[in-house]
C-alpha positions in Angstrom: 36.5 -44.5 -40.5 39.6 -46.4 -41.4 41.4 -43.2 -42.2 40.4 -41.8 -38.8 41.7 -44.9 -37.1 45.0 -44.7 -39.1 45.3 -41.1 -38.0 44.8 -42.1 -34.4 47.6 -44.6 -34.5 49.8 -42.0 -36.2 48.9 -39.6 -33.4 50.0 -42.0 -30.7 53.3 -42.7 -32.4 53.9 -39.0 -33.1 53.3 -37.9 -29.5 55.5 -40.7 -28.1 58.3 -39.7 -30.4 57.9 -36.0 -29.9 58.1 -36.3 -26.1 61.0 -38.6 -26.3 62.9 -36.5 -28.8 62.3 -33.2 -26.9 62.9 -34.7 -23.5 59.5 -33.6 -22.4 57.5 -35.7 -19.8 54.2 -34.0 -20.2 51.7 -34.0 -23.0 50.6 -30.4 -23.8 46.9 -30.2 -24.8 44.9 -27.0 -25.5 41.1 -27.2 -25.5 39.2 -24.8 -27.7 35.4 -24.8 -27.2 32.7 -23.4 -24.9 30.7 -24.5 -21.9 30.7 -28.1 -23.0 34.4 -27.8 -22.3 34.5 -25.7 -19.2 31.5 -27.1 -17.2 33.0 -29.4 -14.6 36.4 -28.4 -16.0 36.8 -31.2 -18.5 40.5 -30.4 -19.4 41.5 -30.6 -15.7 39.5 -33.8 -15.4 41.4 -35.3 -18.4 44.7 -34.3 -16.8 43.8 -35.8 -13.5 42.8 -39.1 -15.2 46.1 -39.0 -17.1 48.1 -38.4 -14.0 46.5 -41.4 -12.3 47.5 -43.4 -15.3 51.1 -42.3 -15.2 50.8 -39.7 -18.0 51.5 -36.1 -16.8 49.8 -33.5 -18.9 49.8 -29.7 -19.3 46.3 -28.5 -20.2 44.8 -25.1 -20.9 41.5 -23.9 -22.4 39.9 -21.1 -24.4 36.2 -21.7 -23.8 33.9 -18.7 -23.4 30.2 -19.6 -23.0 28.3 -20.2 -26.2 31.3 -19.6 -28.4 31.4 -21.1 -31.9 34.6 -22.2 -33.8 33.9 -19.3 -36.2 34.2 -16.9 -33.3 37.3 -18.6 -32.0 38.9 -18.2 -35.5 39.2 -14.4 -34.9 39.1 -14.3 -31.0 42.4 -12.7 -29.8 42.6 -14.8 -26.5 42.3 -18.0 -28.5 44.9 -17.0 -31.0 47.2 -15.9 -28.2 46.9 -19.3 -26.5 47.6 -21.1 -29.7 50.9 -19.1 -30.0 51.6 -19.3 -26.3 53.6 -22.6 -26.3 54.4 -25.6 -28.6 51.2 -27.7 -28.1 51.2 -31.4 -28.9 47.4 -31.6 -29.5 44.7 -28.9 -29.9 41.1 -30.0 -29.2 38.3 -28.3 -31.2 34.7 -28.4 -29.9 31.9 -26.7 -31.8 28.8 -25.1 -30.3 26.4 -28.0 -29.7 23.5 -26.9 -32.1 25.6 -26.2 -35.1 26.4 -29.8 -36.1 22.7 -30.5 -36.1 21.8 -27.7 -38.6 23.0 -28.5 -42.2 23.6 -24.8 -43.3 25.5 -24.0 -40.1 27.5 -27.2 -40.3 28.6 -26.5 -43.9 29.0 -22.7 -43.7 30.2 -22.1 -40.2 31.6 -25.3 -38.6 33.6 -26.7 -41.5 35.3 -23.5 -42.7 36.1 -22.4 -39.2 37.6 -25.7 -38.3 39.7 -25.8 -41.5 41.1 -22.3 -40.7 41.9 -23.3 -37.1 43.4 -26.6 -38.2 45.8 -24.7 -40.5 47.0 -22.6 -37.6 47.3 -25.7 -35.4 49.4 -27.6 -38.0 51.6 -24.5 -38.6 52.5 -24.6 -34.9 53.5 -28.3 -35.1 50.5 -29.6 -33.3 47.7 -32.1 -34.2 44.0 -31.4 -34.2 41.6 -33.6 -32.3 37.9 -33.1 -32.7 35.7 -33.2 -29.6 32.4 -34.8 -30.8 29.6 -33.6 -28.5 26.2 -35.1 -27.9 22.5 -34.6 -28.8 20.2 -32.9 -26.4 18.0 -34.9 -24.1 14.8 -33.6 -25.6 12.0 -34.9 -27.8 10.2 -33.4 -30.8 12.7 -30.6 -31.1 13.8 -28.3 -34.0 17.2 -26.7 -33.5 17.7 -23.1 -34.7 20.8 -21.0 -34.7 20.8 -17.4 -36.2 18.4 -17.7 -39.1 18.9 -21.4 -39.9 17.0 -24.4 -38.5 17.4 -28.1 -38.4 15.1 -30.9 -39.4 12.5 -32.1 -36.9 14.3 -34.3 -34.3 12.3 -37.1 -32.7 14.7 -37.6 -29.7 18.2 -37.6 -28.5 19.3 -40.5 -30.7 18.0 -38.7 -33.8 20.0 -35.6 -32.9 23.1 -37.7 -32.1 23.0 -39.1 -35.6 23.5 -35.7 -37.1 26.2 -34.7 -34.6 28.1 -37.9 -35.3 28.0 -37.5 -39.1 29.1 -33.9 -38.8 32.2 -34.6 -36.8 33.2 -37.8 -38.7 32.8 -35.9 -42.0 34.9 -33.1 -40.7 37.5 -35.5 -39.4 37.8 -37.0 -42.9 38.1 -33.5 -44.5 40.9 -32.5 -42.1 42.5 -36.0 -42.0 42.4 -35.8 -38.2 41.1 -37.9 -35.3 37.8 -37.6 -33.4 37.2 -38.1 -29.7 33.8 -39.6 -30.1 32.3 -38.5 -26.8 28.8 -38.3 -28.2 28.9 -41.9 -29.5 30.3 -43.1 -26.1 27.3 -41.3 -24.5 25.0 -43.1 -26.9 26.3 -46.5 -25.9 26.1 -45.6 -22.2 22.4 -44.5 -22.6 21.6 -47.7 -24.3 23.2 -49.6 -21.4 21.4 -47.5 -18.8 18.6 -45.2 -20.1 18.5 -43.4 -16.7 22.2 -42.6 -16.6 22.5 -39.0 -15.4 24.8 -37.7 -18.1 22.9 -34.4 -18.8 22.5 -31.5 -16.4 19.1 -30.1 -15.6 19.0 -28.0 -18.8 19.1 -31.2 -20.9 22.2 -30.2 -22.9 25.1 -29.4 -20.6 27.0 -32.3 -19.1 26.4 -33.4 -15.5 29.4 -34.7 -13.6 28.9 -38.2 -14.9 28.7 -36.9 -18.4 32.0 -35.0 -18.1 33.7 -37.9 -16.5 32.6 -40.2 -19.3 34.0 -37.7 -21.8 37.3 -37.5 -19.9 37.6 -41.3 -20.0 37.0 -41.1 -23.8 39.8 -38.5 -24.2 42.1 -40.5 -22.0 41.6 -43.6 -24.2 41.9 -41.5 -27.4 45.1 -39.6 -26.4 47.0 -42.5 -24.9 45.5 -45.6 -26.5 45.0 -47.1 -23.1 41.9 -48.3 -21.4 40.7 -46.0 -18.5 39.5 -49.1 -16.6 41.1 -49.2 -13.2 42.2 -45.6 -13.0 42.0 -44.3 -9.4 40.8 -40.8 -10.2 37.0 -40.6 -9.8 36.2 -36.8 -9.9 34.3 -37.2 -6.7 32.0 -39.9 -8.0 31.3 -43.1 -6.1 34.1 -45.5 -7.0 31.8 -48.2 -8.3 30.0 -45.7 -10.5 33.2 -44.3 -11.8 34.4 -47.8 -12.6 31.2 -48.5 -14.5 31.7 -45.3 -16.6 35.3 -46.3 -17.3 34.0 -49.6 -18.6 31.5 -48.0 -20.8 34.2 -45.8 -22.4 36.4 -48.9 -22.9 33.5 -50.9 -24.5 32.5 -48.1 -26.9 36.1 -47.1 -27.9 38.3 -50.2 -28.0 42.0 -49.8 -27.4 44.4 -50.2 -30.3 43.3 -49.0 -33.7 43.1 -52.1 -36.0 45.2 -52.4 -39.1 43.6 -52.1 -42.4 41.5 -55.3 -43.3 42.9 -57.7 -45.8 39.7 -57.7 -47.8 38.6 -54.6 -49.8 35.9 -52.6 -48.2 32.9 -50.7 -49.3 34.5 -47.9 -51.3 31.8 -45.3 -50.7 28.1 -44.6 -50.6 27.0 -41.2 -51.9 25.5 -38.8 -51.3 25.9 -38.9 -47.5 23.6 -37.7 -45.9 21.0 -38.9 -48.4 17.2 -38.6 -48.6 16.2 -42.1 -49.4 18.3 -43.0 -52.5 22.0 -43.4 -52.7 24.7 -45.2 -54.8 26.9 -47.8 -53.2 30.3 -48.6 -54.8 31.9 -51.8 -53.7 34.9 -54.0 -54.5 34.6 -57.8 -54.1 37.8 -59.5 -53.1 36.7 -62.7 -54.8 33.8 -64.2 -56.7 30.8 -65.1 -54.6 27.2 -64.3 -53.6 27.0 -60.7 -52.5 24.4 -59.0 -50.3 23.9 -55.5 -48.9 22.2 -55.1 -45.5 21.0 -51.9 -43.8 20.8 -52.0 -40.0 19.7 -49.4 -37.5 22.1 -48.4 -34.7 20.7 -51.1 -32.4 21.6 -53.8 -35.0 18.0 -54.5 -36.2 17.7 -55.3 -39.9 16.0 -52.6 -41.9 16.7 -53.6 -45.5 18.4 -56.6 -47.2 19.4 -56.6 -50.9 20.4 -59.8 -52.7 22.9 -58.8 -55.3 23.4 -62.3 -56.6 26.5 -64.1 -57.8 29.4 -61.8 -59.0 33.0 -62.1 -60.1 35.7 -60.4 -58.1 36.0 -56.7 -58.8 34.0 -53.5 -58.7 30.2 -53.5 -58.2 27.7 -50.7 -58.0 24.2 -50.7 -56.7 21.5 -48.0 -56.4 20.1 -48.4 -52.9 16.6 -47.1 -52.0 15.1 -46.9 -48.5 11.5 -46.0 -49.1 9.9 -46.4 -45.7 12.8 -45.9 -43.2 12.6 -42.7 -41.1 15.4 -40.2 -40.8 18.3 -41.4 -38.7 21.7 -43.0 -38.6 22.1 -46.5 -40.2 24.8 -49.1 -40.8 25.4 -50.3 -44.3 27.0 -53.8 -44.5 28.5 -55.7 -47.4 28.4 -59.5 -47.2 29.9 -62.1 -49.4 28.9 -65.7 -49.2 27.2 -65.0 -45.9 30.3 -63.3 -44.3 30.3 -59.7 -43.4 33.1 -57.7 -44.9 32.6 -54.2 -43.5 30.1 -51.8 -42.1 29.8 -48.0 -42.7 27.6 -45.4 -41.2 25.0 -43.6 -43.4 22.7 -40.7 -42.5 19.2 -40.6 -43.9 17.6 -37.1 -43.8 14.1 -36.8 -45.2 
């Protein structure tokens, strides 16, 4: 997560310098995806928000319905658009089921994104991943081709897998993620009846696309969307509320690295109930590990006792917790040092 934030800060500085050095006033962004990109014309919506914030943009898209990144990897129109002009940023969006299915994620999404990222970097642009959202369905198994997912209880359970897939890919590519799916999650928690999904339960309704556009605006320009005049035809009060949700879930200004050492890693991730946690304590003290669910409720607490400064390892077991996304927190003398996401798949 820290590396993703550092990349984001580097992206902002890179884009500012590139436009100033080349005398260009507009940020050029190409969106590569499918209907999650073209429904409600997300690229145009992002550009309109940017215009209202004083940031002219040039946008284009390659987004045939149902397309995967693996298909884009050899799709002539996509390759032609990549070579069409010097882009500043290229957005990659995977077909919505693939991040939820482990075999597809590892054998389709990750290799295809790596290949496209190589082309993007060769053209002097930066990759930005477009994290999508889980489906608004319960008791669902997702299947693509001959591969299927685990049994998903609800939208939140699906979102856990989507989030981990995109964040893992972002770490592999050393690129930033526009966490639209996580912004949706926070919005649903704030208003369970928010009409983010269209009638099919997986495409975005207008509010869902607008919330995504606000997320992209904040990620691209490191500015809050709150107060922007463009509403995409939504009621102004509703648009303002969605702007505020994006600002809450994705704070402006990536923080600098913390002064205290963080959790180094927990592995494997995803895990099936048991994982190893490697830590570094900045000073001597009483150490604890806590596992929280995404709503902040305590699931497990481990008293590690008194330890000297330095490395520490613990074998963590979650015997009764169901599959889902959790937060792992290291505490020292009652003070939280850092949290990291962990995905439990049984």
